[in-house]
NUTI-251955 format. One record per residue (C-alpha): residue number from 1; residue in one letter; x, y, z. Coordinates in nm, 2 decimals, decimal comma. Layout:
residues N
+------+------+--------+--------+--------+
! resi ! resn !      X !      Y !      Z !
+------+------+--------+--------+--------+
!  NUM !    A !      X !      Y !      Z !
...
+------+------+--------+--------+--------+
END
This chain:
residues 266
+------+------+--------+--------+--------+
! resi ! resn !      X !      Y !      Z !
+------+------+--------+--------+--------+
!    1 !    M !  -2,14 !  -1,23 !  -2,54 !
!    2 !    R !  -1,97 !  -1,58 !  -2,57 !
!    3 !    P !  -1,81 !  -1,72 !  -2,26 !
!    4 !    T !  -1,47 !  -1,73 !  -2,42 !
!    5 !    A !  -1,50 !  -1,37 !  -2,49 !
!    6 !    V !  -1,59 !  -1,29 !  -2,14 !
!    7 !    R !  -1,28 !  -1,50 !  -2,02 !
!    8 !    R !  -1,06 !  -1,32 !  -2,26 !
!    9 !    T !  -1,17 !  -0,98 !  -2,13 !
!   10 !    A !  -1,12 !  -1,07 !  -1,76 !
!   11 !    L !  -0,78 !  -1,22 !  -1,83 !
!   12 !    A !  -0,67 !  -0,91 !  -2,02 !
!   13 !    A !  -0,78 !  -0,67 !  -1,75 !
!   14 !    C !  -0,61 !  -0,88 !  -1,48 !
!   15 !    A !  -0,28 !  -0,90 !  -1,68 !
!   16 !    A !  -0,27 !  -0,53 !  -1,74 !
!   17 !    S !  -0,30 !  -0,45 !  -1,36 !
!   18 !    L !  -0,09 !  -0,75 !  -1,22 !
!   19 !    A !   0,20 !  -0,68 !  -1,44 !
!   20 !    L !   0,27 !  -0,38 !  -1,23 !
!   21 !    L !   0,24 !  -0,53 !  -0,89 !
!   22 !    V !   0,57 !  -0,75 !  -0,89 !
!   23 !    T !   0,54 !  -0,85 !  -0,53 !
!   24 !    A !   0,27 !  -0,60 !  -0,42 !
!   25 !    C !   0,01 !  -0,88 !  -0,44 !
!   26 !    G !  -0,02 !  -1,10 !  -0,14 !
!   27 !    G !   0,15 !  -1,42 !  -0,03 !
!   28 !    S !   0,01 !  -1,68 !   0,19 !
!   29 !    E !   0,28 !  -1,72 !   0,45 !
!   30 !    P !   0,28 !  -1,50 !   0,75 !
!   31 !    A !   0,56 !  -1,24 !   0,74 !
!   32 !    G !   0,78 !  -1,21 !   1,04 !
!   33 !    D !   0,86 !  -0,89 !   1,23 !
!   34 !    D !   1,12 !  -0,67 !   1,05 !
!   35 !    K !   1,42 !  -0,48 !   1,16 !
!   36 !    D !   1,60 !  -0,36 !   0,82 !
!   37 !    E !   1,91 !  -0,20 !   0,80 !
!   38 !    A !   1,87 !   0,16 !   0,71 !
!   39 !    A !   1,99 !   0,51 !   0,77 !
!   40 !    P !   1,87 !   0,63 !   1,12 !
!   41 !    G !   1,64 !   0,91 !   1,16 !
!   42 !    K !   1,75 !   1,23 !   1,32 !
!   43 !    S !   1,95 !   1,20 !   1,66 !
!   44 !    A !   1,74 !   1,25 !   1,96 !
!   45 !    A !   1,83 !   1,56 !   2,16 !
!   46 !    E !   1,59 !   1,46 !   2,42 !
!   47 !    P !   1,56 !   1,13 !   2,63 !
!   48 !    A !   1,46 !   0,83 !   2,42 !
!   49 !    A !   1,09 !   0,77 !   2,39 !
!   50 !    E !   0,99 !   0,41 !   2,48 !
!   51 !    A !   0,90 !   0,26 !   2,15 !
!   52 !    P !   0,64 !  -0,02 !   2,14 !
!   53 !    T !   0,77 !  -0,37 !   2,11 !
!   54 !    A !   0,69 !  -0,62 !   1,84 !
!   55 !    A !   0,43 !  -0,79 !   2,06 !
!   56 !    E !   0,27 !  -0,44 !   2,16 !
!   57 !    L !   0,25 !  -0,35 !   1,78 !
!   58 !    E !   0,07 !  -0,70 !   1,73 !
!   59 !    E !  -0,19 !  -0,58 !   1,96 !
!   60 !    L !  -0,22 !  -0,22 !   1,83 !
!   61 !    A !  -0,25 !  -0,36 !   1,47 !
!   62 !    L !  -0,58 !  -0,39 !   1,29 !
!   63 !    A !  -0,76 !  -0,72 !   1,33 !
!   64 !    E !  -1,06 !  -0,89 !   1,16 !
!   65 !    G !  -1,38 !  -0,71 !   1,27 !
!   66 !    D !  -1,22 !  -0,36 !   1,33 !
!   67 !    V !  -1,32 !  -0,23 !   1,01 !
!   68 !    K !  -1,69 !  -0,33 !   0,88 !
!   69 !    D !  -1,61 !  -0,29 !   0,52 !
!   70 !    Q !  -1,27 !  -0,45 !   0,52 !
!   71 !    E !  -1,15 !  -0,81 !   0,55 !
!   72 !    V !  -0,82 !  -0,80 !   0,77 !
!   73 !    K !  -0,56 !  -1,07 !   0,80 !
!   74 !    K !  -0,18 !  -1,09 !   0,89 !
!   75 !    A !   0,04 !  -1,00 !   0,58 !
!   76 !    G !   0,22 !  -1,28 !   0,39 !
!   77 !    A !   0,58 !  -1,29 !   0,30 !
!   78 !    D !   0,51 !  -1,15 !  -0,05 !
!   79 !    D !   0,32 !  -0,86 !   0,09 !
!   80 !    A !   0,63 !  -0,66 !   0,14 !
!   81 !    V !   0,97 !  -0,60 !  -0,04 !
!   82 !    P !   1,27 !  -0,62 !   0,17 !
!   83 !    A !   1,46 !  -0,29 !   0,16 !
!   84 !    K !   1,78 !  -0,46 !   0,02 !
!   85 !    A !   1,56 !  -0,56 !  -0,29 !
!   86 !    L !   1,50 !  -0,20 !  -0,37 !
!   87 !    T !   1,73 !  -0,01 !  -0,61 !
!   88 !    V !   1,64 !   0,37 !  -0,64 !
!   89 !    G !   1,77 !   0,58 !  -0,91 !
!   90 !    E !   1,79 !   0,89 !  -0,68 !
!   91 !    K !   1,88 !   0,82 !  -0,31 !
!   92 !    A !   1,67 !   1,10 !  -0,19 !
!   93 !    C !   1,36 !   0,93 !  -0,32 !
!   94 !    E !   1,43 !   0,59 !  -0,14 !
!   95 !    P !   1,18 !   0,67 !   0,15 !
!   96 !    V !   0,89 !   0,70 !  -0,11 !
!   97 !    A !   1,00 !   0,36 !  -0,26 !
!   98 !    R !   1,01 !   0,20 !   0,07 !
!   99 !    V !   0,66 !   0,31 !   0,19 !
!  100 !    L !   0,52 !   0,23 !  -0,16 !
!  101 !    F !   0,65 !  -0,12 !  -0,14 !
!  102 !    N !   0,59 !  -0,17 !   0,22 !
!  103 !    A !   0,95 !  -0,17 !   0,34 !
!  104 !    P !   1,03 !  -0,01 !   0,66 !
!  105 !    V !   1,15 !   0,37 !   0,64 !
!  106 !    G !   1,43 !   0,48 !   0,86 !
!  107 !    D !   1,55 !   0,25 !   1,14 !
!  108 !    P !   1,25 !   0,10 !   1,33 !
!  109 !    G !   1,30 !  -0,14 !   1,62 !
!  110 !    A !   1,01 !  -0,35 !   1,49 !
!  111 !    T !   0,74 !  -0,37 !   1,22 !
!  112 !    V !   0,42 !  -0,56 !   1,18 !
!  113 !    R !   0,20 !  -0,57 !   0,89 !
!  114 !    R !  -0,16 !  -0,64 !   0,80 !
!  115 !    V !  -0,35 !  -0,68 !   0,46 !
!  116 !    A !  -0,69 !  -0,52 !   0,43 !
!  117 !    T !  -0,92 !  -0,60 !   0,14 !
!  118 !    S !  -1,25 !  -0,41 !   0,07 !
!  119 !    K !  -1,54 !  -0,64 !   0,09 !
!  120 !    A !  -1,75 !  -0,69 !  -0,22 !
!  121 !    T !  -2,07 !  -0,51 !  -0,24 !
!  122 !    E !  -2,41 !  -0,69 !  -0,31 !
!  123 !    E !  -2,41 !  -0,54 !  -0,66 !
!  124 !    Q !  -2,05 !  -0,70 !  -0,72 !
!  125 !    K !  -2,17 !  -1,02 !  -0,59 !
!  126 !    D !  -2,48 !  -1,04 !  -0,81 !
!  127 !    V !  -2,26 !  -1,06 !  -1,14 !
!  128 !    S !  -2,25 !  -1,42 !  -1,26 !
!  129 !    I !  -2,10 !  -1,59 !  -1,56 !
!  130 !    E !  -2,45 !  -1,65 !  -1,68 !
!  131 !    D !  -2,52 !  -1,28 !  -1,66 !
!  132 !    L !  -2,20 !  -1,20 !  -1,85 !
!  133 !    A !  -2,28 !  -1,44 !  -2,14 !
!  134 !    D !  -2,60 !  -1,26 !  -2,22 !
!  135 !    M !  -2,45 !  -0,91 !  -2,23 !
!  136 !    T !  -2,28 !  -0,73 !  -2,50 !
!  137 !    E !  -1,90 !  -0,70 !  -2,49 !
!  138 !    E !  -1,93 !  -0,33 !  -2,36 !
!  139 !    E !  -2,18 !  -0,42 !  -2,09 !
!  140 !    A !  -1,96 !  -0,72 !  -1,98 !
!  141 !    E !  -1,65 !  -0,51 !  -1,98 !
!  142 !    K !  -1,83 !  -0,27 !  -1,74 !
!  143 !    A !  -1,96 !  -0,55 !  -1,52 !
!  144 !    L !  -1,64 !  -0,71 !  -1,50 !
!  145 !    A !  -1,46 !  -0,38 !  -1,40 !
!  146 !    S !  -1,72 !  -0,34 !  -1,13 !
!  147 !    T !  -1,65 !  -0,69 !  -0,98 !
!  148 !    M !  -1,28 !  -0,61 !  -0,99 !
!  149 !    S !  -1,32 !  -0,29 !  -0,83 !
!  150 !    I !  -1,16 !  -0,42 !  -0,49 !
!  151 !    T !  -0,90 !  -0,22 !  -0,32 !
!  152 !    K !  -0,62 !  -0,40 !  -0,13 !
!  153 !    T !  -0,42 !  -0,22 !   0,12 !
!  154 !    V !  -0,10 !  -0,32 !   0,31 !
!  155 !    V !  -0,09 !  -0,16 !   0,66 !
!  156 !    S !   0,26 !  -0,16 !   0,82 !
!  157 !    L !   0,31 !  -0,05 !   1,18 !
!  158 !    S !   0,67 !   0,05 !   1,28 !
!  159 !    S !   0,80 !   0,16 !   1,61 !
!  160 !    Y !   1,12 !   0,36 !   1,66 !
!  161 !    D !   1,35 !   0,47 !   1,96 !
!  162 !    G !   1,39 !   0,83 !   2,05 !
!  163 !    K !   1,30 !   1,07 !   1,75 !
!  164 !    G !   1,33 !   0,80 !   1,50 !
!  165 !    A !   0,97 !   0,81 !   1,40 !
!  166 !    E !   0,99 !   1,19 !   1,35 !
!  167 !    G !   1,30 !   1,14 !   1,14 !
!  168 !    A !   1,15 !   0,88 !   0,92 !
!  169 !    F !   0,83 !   1,10 !   0,87 !
!  170 !    D !   1,05 !   1,40 !   0,78 !
!  171 !    A !   1,24 !   1,20 !   0,54 !
!  172 !    L !   0,92 !   1,09 !   0,38 !
!  173 !    S !   0,79 !   1,44 !   0,35 !
!  174 !    A !   1,10 !   1,58 !   0,20 !
!  175 !    A !   1,13 !   1,28 !  -0,05 !
!  176 !    G !   0,77 !   1,35 !  -0,16 !
!  177 !    A !   0,85 !   1,70 !  -0,23 !
!  178 !    D !   1,18 !   1,65 !  -0,39 !
!  179 !    C !   1,08 !   1,35 !  -0,61 !
!  180 !    A !   0,74 !   1,46 !  -0,72 !
!  181 !    D !   0,83 !   1,44 !  -1,08 !
!  182 !    G !   0,92 !   1,08 !  -1,05 !
!  183 !    F !   1,22 !   0,84 !  -1,04 !
!  184 !    A !   1,35 !   0,51 !  -1,14 !
!  185 !    V !   1,33 !   0,20 !  -0,91 !
!  186 !    T !   1,41 !  -0,16 !  -0,96 !
!  187 !    V !   1,20 !  -0,39 !  -0,73 !
!  188 !    A !   1,35 !  -0,74 !  -0,69 !
!  189 !    G !   1,51 !  -0,72 !  -1,04 !
!  190 !    A !   1,22 !  -0,56 !  -1,21 !
!  191 !    K !   1,27 !  -0,22 !  -1,34 !
!  192 !    Q !   0,98 !   0,01 !  -1,28 !
!  193 !    K !   0,94 !   0,41 !  -1,28 !
!  194 !    V !   0,74 !   0,63 !  -1,04 !
!  195 !    T !   0,61 !   0,88 !  -1,30 !
!  196 !    G !   0,46 !   1,12 !  -1,04 !
!  197 !    I !   0,37 !   1,19 !  -0,68 !
!  198 !    E !   0,06 !   1,40 !  -0,62 !
!  199 !    K !  -0,04 !   1,51 !  -0,26 !
!  200 !    E !  -0,37 !   1,40 !  -0,13 !
!  201 !    S !  -0,56 !   1,53 !   0,18 !
!  202 !    I !  -0,54 !   1,34 !   0,50 !
!  203 !    T !  -0,56 !   1,42 !   0,88 !
!  204 !    G !  -0,48 !   1,22 !   1,19 !
!  205 !    G !  -0,21 !   1,15 !   1,45 !
!  206 !    E !   0,05 !   1,41 !   1,53 !
!  207 !    E !   0,17 !   1,43 !   1,16 !
!  208 !    S !   0,02 !   1,29 !   0,84 !
!  209 !    L !   0,07 !   1,27 !   0,47 !
!  210 !    A !  -0,08 !   1,11 !   0,18 !
!  211 !    W !  -0,02 !   1,08 !  -0,20 !
!  212 !    T !  -0,11 !   0,93 !  -0,52 !
!  213 !    V !   0,20 !   0,75 !  -0,66 !
!  214 !    T !   0,18 !   0,65 !  -1,02 !
!  215 !    V !   0,41 !   0,36 !  -1,11 !
!  216 !    E !   0,49 !   0,25 !  -1,47 !
!  217 !    Q !   0,62 !  -0,09 !  -1,58 !
!  218 !    E !   0,64 !  -0,21 !  -1,94 !
!  219 !    G !   0,42 !   0,08 !  -2,07 !
!  220 !    E !   0,14 !   0,00 !  -1,81 !
!  221 !    T !   0,06 !   0,24 !  -1,53 !
!  222 !    M !  -0,09 !   0,19 !  -1,20 !
!  223 !    P !  -0,18 !   0,46 !  -0,93 !
!  224 !    F !  -0,11 !   0,36 !  -0,57 !
!  225 !    K !  -0,27 !   0,54 !  -0,28 !
!  226 !    V !   0,00 !   0,60 !  -0,01 !
!  227 !    A !  -0,06 !   0,76 !   0,34 !
!  228 !    V !   0,17 !   0,78 !   0,66 !
!  229 !    V !   0,05 !   0,88 !   1,00 !
!  230 !    R !   0,27 !   0,93 !   1,29 !
!  231 !    R !   0,16 !   0,87 !   1,65 !
!  232 !    G !   0,42 !   0,93 !   1,91 !
!  233 !    A !   0,71 !   0,67 !   1,86 !
!  234 !    A !   0,51 !   0,48 !   1,60 !
!  235 !    L !   0,44 !   0,51 !   1,22 !
!  236 !    A !   0,13 !   0,37 !   1,05 !
!  237 !    S !   0,17 !   0,35 !   0,67 !
!  238 !    F !  -0,08 !   0,25 !   0,41 !
!  239 !    S !  -0,01 !   0,14 !   0,05 !
!  240 !    A !  -0,32 !   0,07 !  -0,15 !
!  241 !    F !  -0,41 !  -0,04 !  -0,50 !
!  242 !    N !  -0,72 !  -0,12 !  -0,70 !
!  243 !    L !  -0,72 !  -0,34 !  -1,00 !
!  244 !    T !  -0,95 !  -0,13 !  -1,20 !
!  245 !    A !  -0,71 !   0,16 !  -1,17 !
!  246 !    A !  -0,50 !   0,03 !  -1,46 !
!  247 !    G !  -0,80 !   0,10 !  -1,69 !
!  248 !    G !  -0,81 !   0,47 !  -1,58 !
!  249 !    E !  -1,06 !   0,44 !  -1,29 !
!  250 !    D !  -0,99 !   0,65 !  -0,99 !
!  251 !    Y !  -1,04 !   0,52 !  -0,64 !
!  252 !    E !  -0,98 !   0,63 !  -0,28 !
!  253 !    L !  -0,76 !   0,52 !   0,00 !
!  254 !    P !  -1,00 !   0,36 !   0,25 !
!  255 !    Q !  -1,05 !   0,63 !   0,51 !
!  256 !    T !  -1,24 !   0,39 !   0,74 !
!  257 !    L !  -0,92 !   0,19 !   0,75 !
!  258 !    V !  -0,69 !   0,47 !   0,83 !
!  259 !    K !  -0,92 !   0,60 !   1,10 !
!  260 !    A !  -0,96 !   0,25 !   1,27 !
!  261 !    Q !  -0,58 !   0,19 !   1,26 !
!  262 !    V !  -0,49 !   0,55 !   1,40 !
!  263 !    G !  -0,75 !   0,51 !   1,65 !
!  264 !    K !  -0,60 !   0,19 !   1,79 !
!  265 !    L !  -0,26 !   0,38 !   1,83 !
!  266 !    G !  -0,44 !   0,60 !   2,08 !
+------+------+--------+--------+--------+
END
C-alpha cells in the first residue's frame, strides 16, 4: 500500500471522528475551578453537609500513577463546555447534555477536572509507517484502527452543599429516562443531536448510573460512554470517547479509572 494511500486513510478516519467532538477534544491550558449558574438541586430538609472545597477536590482527584493503564493530567480549557454554551431543545434533557460535555450539573460549589487517556499497548506501538506501506489497503485500515483505539475520558469532580449532590444525581437519572429517544443540542454554536441514551451497568459509591450516549453531527455518529457516581456531597462524572467508535467499533468505559476515582473519594 502506498504511503499516500495510508495517509489518506488515516486522515479520513480522524476527520470522521473529530467532526463530532467540537470541544470535547483536549486543550493545553489548565482549566480553572468552576461554579456555573444553574438550577439548584432539591432543597435540604436536613442540616447542610460540609462539601469538599476546591482545594480538597484537587487532592481527591486522580493523579498520574493512580491508574496503571491510564495517563492522567489536569484538564485543559477546551476539555469542557461552559453551561452557557449549551442550548438544549428540551429543558428536561439538559442534565444529560451537561454531563456529556463536562459542564457541571446542578449548582456545585466547586468543580475540578482531569483527563485520562488509555495507554497504547505494545501491539499498537509496533505498527510503523514502513509496516503500513507493505500492507494491503484492508490490512492497513485494520492496523490504523488498532493504533487509534485509544479512549479519552474527562473526569469531573463536583462538590455540593446540603443535598445538592443528591438533587443533581436525581435530575440526571430522570433526564436519562425521559430523554432516552434523544434530543437536539447546540454546543458552542454547532448543532448536534443525541440520537439515543442506553443504560449500561455500573456500581460504586452511594448512587451510580452509566449510559452509552450516541451523538450525531453532519451525518456522522459517535457513541460516548458516560457514568456518574455520587459519594456523599460529591459527584464524580466520566465522559469518554474512542476514535474508532465512529467506524462502528464498540468500546468500554475504563472501569479501572472509575474504581480508582471512586476509591479516592472514600
